[in-house]
C-alpha positions as CSV (number, residue, x, y, z in Angstrom):
1,X,110.9,77.7,162.2
2,X,112.8,76.2,165.1
3,X,111.9,77.0,168.7
4,X,113.2,75.4,171.9
5,X,110.9,73.8,174.6
6,X,112.2,74.0,178.1
7,X,111.5,71.0,180.4
8,X,112.5,71.1,184.1
9,X,114.1,68.0,185.5
10,X,115.5,67.2,189.0
11,X,119.1,68.2,188.2
12,X,118.7,71.2,185.9
13,X,117.2,72.2,182.6
14,X,116.9,70.3,179.4
15,X,116.2,72.0,176.0
16,X,114.5,70.4,173.1
17,X,113.7,71.9,169.7
18,X,110.3,71.6,168.0
19,X,110.4,71.8,164.2
20,X,107.4,72.8,162.0
21,X,107.1,71.9,158.4
22,X,105.1,75.0,157.6
23,X,103.4,77.7,159.8
24,X,99.7,77.5,160.4
25,X,97.5,80.5,161.1
26,X,97.2,81.3,164.8
27,X,93.9,80.9,166.6
28,X,94.3,83.3,169.6
29,X,91.5,85.4,171.1
30,X,91.7,88.9,169.7
31,X,89.9,92.2,170.1
32,X,87.0,93.4,167.9
33,X,87.8,95.1,164.6
34,X,86.6,98.4,166.0
35,X,89.1,98.5,168.8
36,X,91.8,101.1,168.8
37,X,94.8,99.5,170.4
38,X,97.9,101.3,171.6
39,X,100.8,101.3,169.1
40,X,102.8,98.3,170.3
41,X,101.2,95.5,168.2
42,X,99.7,94.9,164.8
43,X,96.0,94.3,164.0
44,X,94.6,91.0,165.1
45,X,92.7,88.5,163.0
46,X,89.3,90.1,162.4
47,X,87.7,86.6,162.4
48,X,88.3,86.1,166.1
49,X,85.5,87.0,168.6
50,X,85.5,90.2,170.5
51,X,86.5,91.1,173.9
52,X,84.7,91.8,177.2
53,X,84.6,95.2,178.9
54,X,86.8,95.8,182.0
55,X,84.9,97.7,184.7
56,X,86.8,100.7,185.9
57,X,85.7,102.5,189.1
58,X,84.8,106.1,188.9
59,X,87.2,108.6,190.6
60,X,86.4,112.0,192.0
61,X,87.0,114.8,189.5
62,X,87.8,112.5,186.6
63,X,85.8,110.5,184.0
64,X,86.4,106.8,184.4
65,X,87.1,106.4,180.7
66,X,89.8,109.1,180.5
67,X,93.2,107.7,179.6
68,X,96.3,109.4,181.1
69,X,98.9,110.7,178.6
70,X,101.0,107.8,177.4
71,X,104.8,108.0,178.0
72,X,107.6,105.7,176.7
73,X,107.1,102.1,177.5
74,X,109.6,100.9,180.1
75,X,111.4,97.6,180.4
76,X,111.3,95.7,183.7
77,X,115.0,96.7,184.3
78,X,115.8,100.2,183.2
79,X,119.5,99.5,182.5
80,X,120.0,97.8,179.1
81,X,121.7,94.5,179.0
82,X,125.0,93.7,177.4
83,X,124.3,92.1,174.0
84,X,127.3,89.8,174.4
85,X,127.0,88.8,178.0
86,X,124.6,87.5,180.7
87,X,123.9,89.7,183.7
88,X,122.1,89.2,187.0
89,X,119.2,91.6,187.7
90,X,116.4,92.1,190.2
91,X,113.0,92.0,188.7
92,X,110.4,94.3,190.4
93,X,106.8,93.1,190.8
94,X,104.7,95.4,188.6
95,X,100.9,95.5,188.3
96,X,99.9,94.0,184.9
97,X,97.0,92.9,182.8
98,X,97.3,89.2,182.1
99,X,95.9,86.9,179.4
100,X,96.6,83.1,179.4
101,X,96.9,81.2,176.2
102,X,98.3,78.0,174.6
103,X,99.7,77.6,171.1
104,X,102.1,75.5,169.0
105,X,105.7,76.6,168.6
106,X,105.3,77.4,164.9
107,X,102.4,79.7,165.8
108,X,104.2,81.5,168.7
109,X,104.6,84.9,167.1
110,X,101.0,85.4,165.7
111,X,99.5,84.0,168.9
112,X,101.5,86.2,171.2
113,X,100.9,89.3,169.0
114,X,97.1,88.6,169.1
115,X,97.2,88.2,172.9
116,X,99.1,91.5,173.4
117,X,96.6,93.2,171.0
118,X,93.7,91.9,173.0
119,X,95.2,93.2,176.2
120,X,96.0,96.6,174.7
121,X,92.5,97.0,173.3
122,X,90.8,96.1,176.6
123,X,93.1,98.5,178.5
124,X,92.4,101.3,176.1
125,X,88.6,100.6,176.3
126,X,88.8,100.8,180.1
127,X,91.0,103.8,180.3
128,X,93.8,102.0,182.0
129,X,97.3,103.2,181.2
130,X,99.8,100.6,179.9
131,X,103.4,101.6,180.8
132,X,105.6,98.5,180.2
133,X,106.8,96.4,177.3
134,X,104.9,93.3,176.5
135,X,106.0,90.2,178.4
136,X,105.4,86.4,177.9
137,X,105.8,84.0,180.7
138,X,106.2,80.5,179.4
139,X,105.2,77.3,181.4
140,X,104.2,73.7,180.8
141,X,106.1,73.4,177.5
142,X,106.4,70.3,175.4
143,X,107.7,69.4,171.9
144,X,104.4,70.5,170.3
145,X,103.7,73.8,172.0
146,X,103.4,75.7,175.2
147,X,101.2,77.5,177.7
148,X,101.9,81.1,178.4
149,X,100.7,84.2,180.3
150,X,100.9,87.3,178.1
151,X,101.3,90.4,180.3
152,X,101.3,94.2,179.8
153,X,102.5,96.2,182.9
154,X,100.1,99.0,183.8
155,X,100.6,102.3,185.8
156,X,98.6,101.1,188.8
157,X,96.3,98.3,189.9
158,X,92.7,99.3,189.5
159,X,90.9,99.8,192.8
160,X,88.8,97.8,193.3
161,X,90.6,95.2,191.1
162,X,88.2,94.0,188.3
163,X,87.1,90.4,188.3
164,X,88.4,88.2,185.5
165,X,86.6,89.1,182.3
166,X,86.7,86.7,179.4
167,X,90.1,85.3,180.4
168,X,91.7,88.7,181.2
169,X,92.8,89.2,184.8
170,X,95.0,91.5,186.8
171,X,98.1,90.5,188.8
172,X,101.8,91.1,189.0
173,X,104.8,90.5,186.8
174,X,107.4,87.9,188.0
175,X,109.8,89.3,190.5
176,X,113.1,88.5,192.2
177,X,116.6,87.6,191.2
178,X,117.0,86.7,187.6
179,X,119.6,86.1,184.9
180,X,119.0,88.2,181.8
181,X,120.0,86.8,178.4
182,X,119.6,89.4,175.5
183,X,118.5,88.2,172.1
184,X,118.9,90.5,169.1
185,X,117.8,89.2,165.8
186,X,114.8,87.3,164.3
187,X,112.5,85.2,166.4
188,X,113.3,82.3,164.0
189,X,116.9,82.5,165.5
190,X,116.0,82.7,169.2
191,X,116.6,79.0,169.7
192,X,120.3,79.8,169.5
193,X,120.0,82.2,172.5
194,X,118.3,79.4,174.4
195,X,121.1,77.1,173.6
196,X,123.5,79.7,175.0
197,X,121.2,80.0,178.1
198,X,121.2,76.3,178.7
199,X,125.0,75.9,178.3
200,X,125.5,78.8,180.7
201,X,123.2,77.2,183.3
202,X,124.9,73.8,182.9
203,X,128.4,75.3,183.2
204,X,127.5,77.3,186.3
205,X,125.4,74.4,187.8
206,X,122.4,76.7,188.2
207,X,119.0,75.3,188.6
208,X,116.1,77.6,187.5
209,X,112.4,77.7,188.1
210,X,110.1,75.9,185.7
211,X,109.3,79.0,183.7
212,X,111.1,81.5,181.6
213,X,110.2,85.1,180.6
214,X,110.5,86.9,177.3
215,X,110.3,90.7,177.4
216,X,109.9,92.3,173.9
217,X,112.0,95.5,173.9
218,X,110.9,96.1,170.3
219,X,107.5,95.2,168.9
220,X,107.0,91.5,168.1
221,X,105.8,92.1,164.5
222,X,107.2,89.2,162.5
223,X,109.2,86.1,163.1
224,X,111.7,87.1,160.5
225,X,112.3,90.7,161.8
226,X,116.0,91.0,162.2
227,X,115.7,94.1,164.4
228,X,113.8,92.3,167.1
229,X,115.2,92.9,170.6
230,X,114.2,90.5,173.4
231,X,115.2,90.1,177.0
232,X,115.0,86.5,178.2
233,X,114.9,86.0,181.9
234,X,115.7,82.8,183.8
235,X,114.8,82.8,187.5
236,X,117.2,80.7,189.7
237,X,115.7,78.6,192.4
């Protein structure tokens, strides 16, 4: 599988591709086999250790473990992007549950799937409603792999906000002016979209922040899934 690695330099953005001879099994932190996650991801590797509870404050007239009825998961920007064009959007800051991780490029899909699964399971256990599509914020990339923050937007920030528990914390999604590049097709082919992104930024002489965002409009089930729909966001400086 090919996968680009973004490196930020003084004049702009350079894209390099990391090749893998064969995929290796992911080693992310995943929820216990007894967890019942929300239906946006597949089951994690049952060999991975379990998760920690998230404390949720009691509220008058309601049990702290009661989960509100789930509605459709929303993207950060409600208006769909043009599959053949780049558009400028404004990303709102939304409360989110966040789990940091690091993985190799060839293990990107199973690692991100497991991270989203872990977040979903912990939110379900705590009775916190997830309302947004899964998001991965990439940073500190190199030819071998990358660090990321996996995020699931939630209905509201718990009050008081729980302390970080076994790596899971609460914060906000990235916000501000952004360029949205749609990708439709397998994750194996997403490097082509990043090449388009890089060419566009170079042609427009746009310098972006040293991170980029992937929002999975459809579930990230398999790297060869041709029906995958991803919003890629670049944030200009």
